[in-house]
Structure formats: C-alpha cells, structure tokens
PyMOL commands that place a pseudoatom at each C-alpha (Angstrom):
pseudoatom trace, name=CA, resn=MET, resi=1, chain=A, elem=C, hetatm=0, pos=[-66.260, 36.411, 76.465]
pseudoatom trace, name=CA, resn=VAL, resi=2, chain=A, elem=C, hetatm=0, pos=[-64.859, 35.832, 73.111]
pseudoatom trace, name=CA, resn=VAL, resi=3, chain=A, elem=C, hetatm=0, pos=[-63.651, 32.294, 72.093]
pseudoatom trace, name=CA, resn=LYS, resi=4, chain=A, elem=C, hetatm=0, pos=[-60.128, 32.063, 71.751]
pseudoatom trace, name=CA, resn=ASN, resi=5, chain=A, elem=C, hetatm=0, pos=[-60.027, 29.038, 69.809]
pseudoatom trace, name=CA, resn=LEU, resi=6, chain=A, elem=C, hetatm=0, pos=[-63.070, 29.041, 67.380]
pseudoatom trace, name=CA, resn=ASP, resi=7, chain=A, elem=C, hetatm=0, pos=[-62.027, 26.016, 65.635]
pseudoatom trace, name=CA, resn=LEU, resi=8, chain=A, elem=C, hetatm=0, pos=[-62.100, 24.307, 68.598]
pseudoatom trace, name=CA, resn=SER, resi=9, chain=A, elem=C, hetatm=0, pos=[-65.316, 25.414, 69.637]
pseudoatom trace, name=CA, resn=LEU, resi=10, chain=A, elem=C, hetatm=0, pos=[-66.788, 24.783, 66.281]
pseudoatom trace, name=CA, resn=SER, resi=11, chain=A, elem=C, hetatm=0, pos=[-65.284, 20.623, 66.413]
pseudoatom trace, name=CA, resn=GLY, resi=12, chain=A, elem=C, hetatm=0, pos=[-67.711, 20.524, 69.286]
pseudoatom trace, name=CA, resn=LEU, resi=13, chain=A, elem=C, hetatm=0, pos=[-70.551, 21.079, 67.619]
pseudoatom trace, name=CA, resn=ARG, resi=14, chain=A, elem=C, hetatm=0, pos=[-69.719, 17.515, 65.409]
pseudoatom trace, name=CA, resn=ASN, resi=15, chain=A, elem=C, hetatm=0, pos=[-72.410, 14.764, 65.683]
pseudoatom trace, name=CA, resn=ALA, resi=16, chain=A, elem=C, hetatm=0, pos=[-74.874, 16.995, 67.222]
pseudoatom trace, name=CA, resn=PRO, resi=17, chain=A, elem=C, hetatm=0, pos=[-78.365, 17.437, 65.766]
pseudoatom trace, name=CA, resn=VAL, resi=18, chain=A, elem=C, hetatm=0, pos=[-79.441, 20.895, 65.037]
pseudoatom trace, name=CA, resn=ARG, resi=19, chain=A, elem=C, hetatm=0, pos=[-82.878, 22.639, 64.773]
pseudoatom trace, name=CA, resn=VAL, resi=20, chain=A, elem=C, hetatm=0, pos=[-83.597, 25.408, 62.448]
pseudoatom trace, name=CA, resn=SER, resi=21, chain=A, elem=C, hetatm=0, pos=[-86.254, 28.984, 63.354]
pseudoatom trace, name=CA, resn=SER, resi=22, chain=A, elem=C, hetatm=0, pos=[-86.871, 31.995, 62.386]
pseudoatom trace, name=CA, resn=GLY, resi=23, chain=A, elem=C, hetatm=0, pos=[-83.558, 34.519, 63.190]
pseudoatom trace, name=CA, resn=GLY, resi=24, chain=A, elem=C, hetatm=0, pos=[-85.833, 37.350, 64.881]
pseudoatom trace, name=CA, resn=ALA, resi=25, chain=A, elem=C, hetatm=0, pos=[-89.010, 38.265, 66.511]
pseudoatom trace, name=CA, resn=TYR, resi=26, chain=A, elem=C, hetatm=0, pos=[-89.261, 40.905, 63.912]
pseudoatom trace, name=CA, resn=PRO, resi=27, chain=A, elem=C, hetatm=0, pos=[-88.216, 39.681, 60.772]
pseudoatom trace, name=CA, resn=GLU, resi=28, chain=A, elem=C, hetatm=0, pos=[-87.452, 42.286, 57.664]
pseudoatom trace, name=CA, resn=LEU, resi=29, chain=A, elem=C, hetatm=0, pos=[-89.065, 42.386, 54.387]
pseudoatom trace, name=CA, resn=GLY, resi=30, chain=A, elem=C, hetatm=0, pos=[-86.513, 40.442, 51.699]
pseudoatom trace, name=CA, resn=CYS, resi=31, chain=A, elem=C, hetatm=0, pos=[-84.377, 39.231, 55.009]
pseudoatom trace, name=CA, resn=ALA, resi=32, chain=A, elem=C, hetatm=0, pos=[-84.242, 35.458, 55.970]
pseudoatom trace, name=CA, resn=SER, resi=33, chain=A, elem=C, hetatm=0, pos=[-82.394, 35.714, 59.117]
pseudoatom trace, name=CA, resn=VAL, resi=34, chain=A, elem=C, hetatm=0, pos=[-82.083, 32.433, 60.954]
pseudoatom trace, name=CA, resn=GLN, resi=35, chain=A, elem=C, hetatm=0, pos=[-81.331, 30.745, 64.217]
pseudoatom trace, name=CA, resn=LEU, resi=36, chain=A, elem=C, hetatm=0, pos=[-79.767, 27.160, 64.419]
pseudoatom trace, name=CA, resn=ILE, resi=37, chain=A, elem=C, hetatm=0, pos=[-79.739, 25.357, 67.910]
pseudoatom trace, name=CA, resn=PHE, resi=38, chain=A, elem=C, hetatm=0, pos=[-77.636, 22.638, 68.055]
pseudoatom trace, name=CA, resn=GLY, resi=39, chain=A, elem=C, hetatm=0, pos=[-77.686, 19.594, 70.198]
pseudoatom trace, name=CA, resn=ASN, resi=40, chain=A, elem=C, hetatm=0, pos=[-75.069, 20.633, 72.782]
pseudoatom trace, name=CA, resn=GLY, resi=41, chain=A, elem=C, hetatm=0, pos=[-76.767, 24.055, 73.118]
pseudoatom trace, name=CA, resn=SER, resi=42, chain=A, elem=C, hetatm=0, pos=[-74.444, 26.266, 70.930]
pseudoatom trace, name=CA, resn=ARG, resi=43, chain=A, elem=C, hetatm=0, pos=[-76.672, 28.858, 68.904]
pseudoatom trace, name=CA, resn=LEU, resi=44, chain=A, elem=C, hetatm=0, pos=[-76.061, 30.398, 65.702]
pseudoatom trace, name=CA, resn=HIS, resi=45, chain=A, elem=C, hetatm=0, pos=[-77.850, 33.638, 64.659]
pseudoatom trace, name=CA, resn=ALA, resi=46, chain=A, elem=C, hetatm=0, pos=[-77.411, 34.447, 60.989]
pseudoatom trace, name=CA, resn=GLN, resi=47, chain=A, elem=C, hetatm=0, pos=[-78.324, 36.857, 58.520]
pseudoatom trace, name=CA, resn=TYR, resi=48, chain=A, elem=C, hetatm=0, pos=[-76.698, 35.498, 55.007]
pseudoatom trace, name=CA, resn=TRP, resi=49, chain=A, elem=C, hetatm=0, pos=[-76.973, 32.112, 54.174]
pseudoatom trace, name=CA, resn=ARG, resi=50, chain=A, elem=C, hetatm=0, pos=[-76.950, 29.488, 51.370]
pseudoatom trace, name=CA, resn=LEU, resi=51, chain=A, elem=C, hetatm=0, pos=[-77.710, 25.876, 51.345]
pseudoatom trace, name=CA, resn=ILE, resi=52, chain=A, elem=C, hetatm=0, pos=[-76.113, 23.312, 49.135]
pseudoatom trace, name=CA, resn=LYS, resi=53, chain=A, elem=C, hetatm=0, pos=[-76.737, 20.143, 48.386]
pseudoatom trace, name=CA, resn=ALA, resi=54, chain=A, elem=C, hetatm=0, pos=[-75.551, 17.262, 46.858]
pseudoatom trace, name=CA, resn=GLY, resi=55, chain=A, elem=C, hetatm=0, pos=[-72.731, 19.977, 45.479]
pseudoatom trace, name=CA, resn=LYS, resi=56, chain=A, elem=C, hetatm=0, pos=[-74.869, 22.431, 43.763]
pseudoatom trace, name=CA, resn=PRO, resi=57, chain=A, elem=C, hetatm=0, pos=[-76.318, 25.910, 45.569]
pseudoatom trace, name=CA, resn=MET, resi=58, chain=A, elem=C, hetatm=0, pos=[-80.086, 24.733, 46.585]
pseudoatom trace, name=CA, resn=LEU, resi=59, chain=A, elem=C, hetatm=0, pos=[-81.319, 27.912, 48.553]
pseudoatom trace, name=CA, resn=SER, resi=60, chain=A, elem=C, hetatm=0, pos=[-80.252, 30.954, 50.185]
pseudoatom trace, name=CA, resn=SER, resi=61, chain=A, elem=C, hetatm=0, pos=[-81.511, 34.022, 52.168]
pseudoatom trace, name=CA, resn=PHE, resi=62, chain=A, elem=C, hetatm=0, pos=[-81.550, 35.708, 49.394]
pseudoatom trace, name=CA, resn=ASP, resi=63, chain=A, elem=C, hetatm=0, pos=[-84.189, 33.658, 47.662]
pseudoatom trace, name=CA, resn=HIS, resi=64, chain=A, elem=C, hetatm=0, pos=[-86.164, 34.952, 50.620]
pseudoatom trace, name=CA, resn=GLN, resi=65, chain=A, elem=C, hetatm=0, pos=[-89.911, 35.826, 49.491]
pseudoatom trace, name=CA, resn=GLN, resi=66, chain=A, elem=C, hetatm=0, pos=[-88.610, 35.953, 46.048]
pseudoatom trace, name=CA, resn=LYS, resi=67, chain=A, elem=C, hetatm=0, pos=[-90.810, 34.509, 43.271]
pseudoatom trace, name=CA, resn=TYR, resi=68, chain=A, elem=C, hetatm=0, pos=[-88.940, 33.979, 40.217]
pseudoatom trace, name=CA, resn=GLY, resi=69, chain=A, elem=C, hetatm=0, pos=[-92.177, 33.083, 38.387]
pseudoatom trace, name=CA, resn=LEU, resi=70, chain=A, elem=C, hetatm=0, pos=[-93.013, 30.501, 40.539]
pseudoatom trace, name=CA, resn=PRO, resi=71, chain=A, elem=C, hetatm=0, pos=[-96.908, 30.092, 42.178]
pseudoatom trace, name=CA, resn=ALA, resi=72, chain=A, elem=C, hetatm=0, pos=[-95.705, 31.460, 45.081]
pseudoatom trace, name=CA, resn=ALA, resi=73, chain=A, elem=C, hetatm=0, pos=[-93.159, 33.400, 47.039]
pseudoatom trace, name=CA, resn=ILE, resi=74, chain=A, elem=C, hetatm=0, pos=[-89.996, 31.250, 48.583]
pseudoatom trace, name=CA, resn=ASP, resi=75, chain=A, elem=C, hetatm=0, pos=[-90.460, 31.124, 52.385]
pseudoatom trace, name=CA, resn=ALA, resi=76, chain=A, elem=C, hetatm=0, pos=[-86.426, 30.270, 52.675]
pseudoatom trace, name=CA, resn=ILE, resi=77, chain=A, elem=C, hetatm=0, pos=[-86.748, 30.018, 56.567]
pseudoatom trace, name=CA, resn=THR, resi=78, chain=A, elem=C, hetatm=0, pos=[-89.428, 26.719, 56.367]
pseudoatom trace, name=CA, resn=ASP, resi=79, chain=A, elem=C, hetatm=0, pos=[-87.501, 25.500, 53.339]
pseudoatom trace, name=CA, resn=LEU, resi=80, chain=A, elem=C, hetatm=0, pos=[-83.954, 25.580, 55.608]
pseudoatom trace, name=CA, resn=GLN, resi=81, chain=A, elem=C, hetatm=0, pos=[-85.715, 24.366, 58.175]
pseudoatom trace, name=CA, resn=GLU, resi=82, chain=A, elem=C, hetatm=0, pos=[-87.422, 21.358, 56.142]
pseudoatom trace, name=CA, resn=GLU, resi=83, chain=A, elem=C, hetatm=0, pos=[-84.128, 20.161, 54.528]
pseudoatom trace, name=CA, resn=LEU, resi=84, chain=A, elem=C, hetatm=0, pos=[-81.791, 20.477, 57.948]
pseudoatom trace, name=CA, resn=GLN, resi=85, chain=A, elem=C, hetatm=0, pos=[-84.377, 19.936, 60.919]
pseudoatom trace, name=CA, resn=ASP, resi=86, chain=A, elem=C, hetatm=0, pos=[-82.280, 17.195, 62.752]
pseudoatom trace, name=CA, resn=LYS, resi=87, chain=A, elem=C, hetatm=0, pos=[-79.845, 16.686, 60.600]
pseudoatom trace, name=CA, resn=LEU, resi=88, chain=A, elem=C, hetatm=0, pos=[-76.179, 15.792, 61.987]
pseudoatom trace, name=CA, resn=VAL, resi=89, chain=A, elem=C, hetatm=0, pos=[-73.558, 17.849, 61.785]
pseudoatom trace, name=CA, resn=THR, resi=90, chain=A, elem=C, hetatm=0, pos=[-70.596, 15.951, 60.443]
pseudoatom trace, name=CA, resn=ASP, resi=91, chain=A, elem=C, hetatm=0, pos=[-68.147, 19.392, 60.067]
pseudoatom trace, name=CA, resn=ALA, resi=92, chain=A, elem=C, hetatm=0, pos=[-68.086, 22.972, 61.160]
pseudoatom trace, name=CA, resn=ARG, resi=93, chain=A, elem=C, hetatm=0, pos=[-65.064, 25.614, 60.513]
pseudoatom trace, name=CA, resn=MET, resi=94, chain=A, elem=C, hetatm=0, pos=[-64.524, 29.181, 59.554]
pseudoatom trace, name=CA, resn=ARG, resi=95, chain=A, elem=C, hetatm=0, pos=[-62.593, 30.410, 56.406]
pseudoatom trace, name=CA, resn=GLU, resi=96, chain=A, elem=C, hetatm=0, pos=[-59.882, 32.226, 58.004]
pseudoatom trace, name=CA, resn=ASP, resi=97, chain=A, elem=C, hetatm=0, pos=[-60.104, 34.519, 54.628]
pseudoatom trace, name=CA, resn=THR, resi=98, chain=A, elem=C, hetatm=0, pos=[-63.518, 35.478, 54.690]
pseudoatom trace, name=CA, resn=GLY, resi=99, chain=A, elem=C, hetatm=0, pos=[-64.577, 34.741, 58.321]
pseudoatom trace, name=CA, resn=ASP, resi=100, chain=A, elem=C, hetatm=0, pos=[-67.708, 32.751, 56.108]
pseudoatom trace, name=CA, resn=LEU, resi=101, chain=A, elem=C, hetatm=0, pos=[-68.848, 29.438, 58.383]
pseudoatom trace, name=CA, resn=LEU, resi=102, chain=A, elem=C, hetatm=0, pos=[-69.118, 26.691, 56.991]
pseudoatom trace, name=CA, resn=PHE, resi=103, chain=A, elem=C, hetatm=0, pos=[-71.280, 23.308, 58.406]
pseudoatom trace, name=CA, resn=GLU, resi=104, chain=A, elem=C, hetatm=0, pos=[-71.621, 20.050, 56.611]
pseudoatom trace, name=CA, resn=PHE, resi=105, chain=A, elem=C, hetatm=0, pos=[-74.485, 17.678, 57.729]
pseudoatom trace, name=CA, resn=ALA, resi=106, chain=A, elem=C, hetatm=0, pos=[-75.376, 14.095, 56.923]
pseudoatom trace, name=CA, resn=ASN, resi=107, chain=A, elem=C, hetatm=0, pos=[-76.673, 13.833, 53.123]
pseudoatom trace, name=CA, resn=ASP, resi=108, chain=A, elem=C, hetatm=0, pos=[-74.462, 15.812, 51.498]
pseudoatom trace, name=CA, resn=PHE, resi=109, chain=A, elem=C, hetatm=0, pos=[-75.247, 18.882, 52.466]
pseudoatom trace, name=CA, resn=LYS, resi=110, chain=A, elem=C, hetatm=0, pos=[-73.856, 22.232, 53.499]
pseudoatom trace, name=CA, resn=LEU, resi=111, chain=A, elem=C, hetatm=0, pos=[-74.599, 25.643, 54.929]
pseudoatom trace, name=CA, resn=GLU, resi=112, chain=A, elem=C, hetatm=0, pos=[-72.536, 28.185, 54.355]
pseudoatom trace, name=CA, resn=VAL, resi=113, chain=A, elem=C, hetatm=0, pos=[-72.906, 31.644, 56.508]
pseudoatom trace, name=CA, resn=PHE, resi=114, chain=A, elem=C, hetatm=0, pos=[-71.461, 34.758, 55.078]
pseudoatom trace, name=CA, resn=SER, resi=115, chain=A, elem=C, hetatm=0, pos=[-69.968, 37.326, 56.637]
pseudoatom trace, name=CA, resn=PHE, resi=116, chain=A, elem=C, hetatm=0, pos=[-70.074, 40.184, 54.251]
pseudoatom trace, name=CA, resn=THR, resi=117, chain=A, elem=C, hetatm=0, pos=[-69.527, 43.519, 56.296]
pseudoatom trace, name=CA, resn=GLY, resi=118, chain=A, elem=C, hetatm=0, pos=[-67.726, 44.835, 59.259]
pseudoatom trace, name=CA, resn=TYR, resi=119, chain=A, elem=C, hetatm=0, pos=[-70.739, 44.243, 60.963]
pseudoatom trace, name=CA, resn=GLU, resi=120, chain=A, elem=C, hetatm=0, pos=[-72.217, 41.258, 62.819]
pseudoatom trace, name=CA, resn=ASP, resi=121, chain=A, elem=C, hetatm=0, pos=[-73.460, 39.477, 59.984]
pseudoatom trace, name=CA, resn=TRP, resi=122, chain=A, elem=C, hetatm=0, pos=[-73.490, 36.368, 62.405]
pseudoatom trace, name=CA, resn=GLU, resi=123, chain=A, elem=C, hetatm=0, pos=[-72.778, 35.492, 65.695]
pseudoatom trace, name=CA, resn=ILE, resi=124, chain=A, elem=C, hetatm=0, pos=[-72.230, 31.932, 67.631]
pseudoatom trace, name=CA, resn=GLN, resi=125, chain=A, elem=C, hetatm=0, pos=[-73.019, 31.289, 71.486]
pseudoatom trace, name=CA, resn=PHE, resi=126, chain=A, elem=C, hetatm=0, pos=[-71.480, 28.249, 72.829]
pseudoatom trace, name=CA, resn=PRO, resi=127, chain=A, elem=C, hetatm=0, pos=[-72.719, 26.038, 75.815]
pseudoatom trace, name=CA, resn=ASP, resi=128, chain=A, elem=C, hetatm=0, pos=[-69.520, 27.237, 77.874]
pseudoatom trace, name=CA, resn=ASN, resi=129, chain=A, elem=C, hetatm=0, pos=[-71.304, 31.171, 77.549]
pseudoatom trace, name=CA, resn=THR, resi=130, chain=A, elem=C, hetatm=0, pos=[-68.476, 32.065, 75.272]
pseudoatom trace, name=CA, resn=ALA, resi=131, chain=A, elem=C, hetatm=0, pos=[-69.450, 33.762, 72.189]
pseudoatom trace, name=CA, resn=GLU, resi=132, chain=A, elem=C, hetatm=0, pos=[-67.823, 34.663, 68.632]
pseudoatom trace, name=CA, resn=TYR, resi=133, chain=A, elem=C, hetatm=0, pos=[-69.372, 37.286, 66.114]
pseudoatom trace, name=CA, resn=SER, resi=134, chain=A, elem=C, hetatm=0, pos=[-68.386, 37.585, 62.561]
pseudoatom trace, name=CA, resn=ASN, resi=135, chain=A, elem=C, hetatm=0, pos=[-66.628, 41.019, 62.557]
pseudoatom trace, name=CA, resn=PHE, resi=136, chain=A, elem=C, hetatm=0, pos=[-64.020, 40.098, 65.066]
pseudoatom trace, name=CA, resn=VAL, resi=137, chain=A, elem=C, hetatm=0, pos=[-63.021, 37.225, 63.046]
pseudoatom trace, name=CA, resn=ARG, resi=138, chain=A, elem=C, hetatm=0, pos=[-61.281, 38.725, 60.345]
for i in range(1, 138): cmd.bond("trace and resi %d" % i, "trace and resi %d" % (i + 1))
show_as sticks, trace
zoom trace
C-alpha cells in the first residue's frame, strides 16, 4: 500500500530516536546503503545520503571505502552510526521538486536522503504497513 500523505507519515517520526545499520546483507564495493529504524517502528532503506553537521557537509555514502590520503579507508556506515545512533528526529520532510528526504536531528545534525534516478533509491515503511518509494513521489 502506498502512503497517501507522505508528509503526515513523516511528521510521525518527530521525537523518535533512530538506529542505523547496514542496508544490505550483501554490501557492494563503494556502496554505503543504510537502514534507519525509528523508535515508532518505521524503517528507511537508503542508497545515497549525506550527513550535515552544524550546516556543513560531514560525510556521504560516496565517501564509503574512500581513502582520500587518510591512513585507512572511510567506513561511512560506521561513522553514520556513531553520529546518529539514538538521536531524536526533530523534523522529517520530503522535497517535492526532487523527491529527496530530509531528516533533522538534535544537536544540529541533518541527513539528506537523495532520489537521483527513476529507480528506488530509497524506501520507507511505516508501522501501519504503508510504504513509499522514491520513484513514486515525483
């Protein structure tokens, strides 16, 4: 079933804590798909994302397994877990022009979940068994 009012469903995520885990049992090289599990039982699977802290880009799914001259490759999934684990959602909404999702968290963190293609870049399921897919919102 598809959500008739995604904004209303997203507003139900406010004040819910979030847990972050890897988005797949078979991770692809250079891919940092994640699953966010919200305290109200909602689940988001996302392929492409960016974490913003204090108004500045901090980390993205594109950084995963990149070295950038560092001593070790970046583990973007673990880093995202460390930054967002158990943080409370203060706002959640979708950009109508792009189909991107924006989640705001306590302590000036934002997570942008991108919808780049006509395929399913993200999928969100709500506790009432409704769901929405990035390719159906545009």
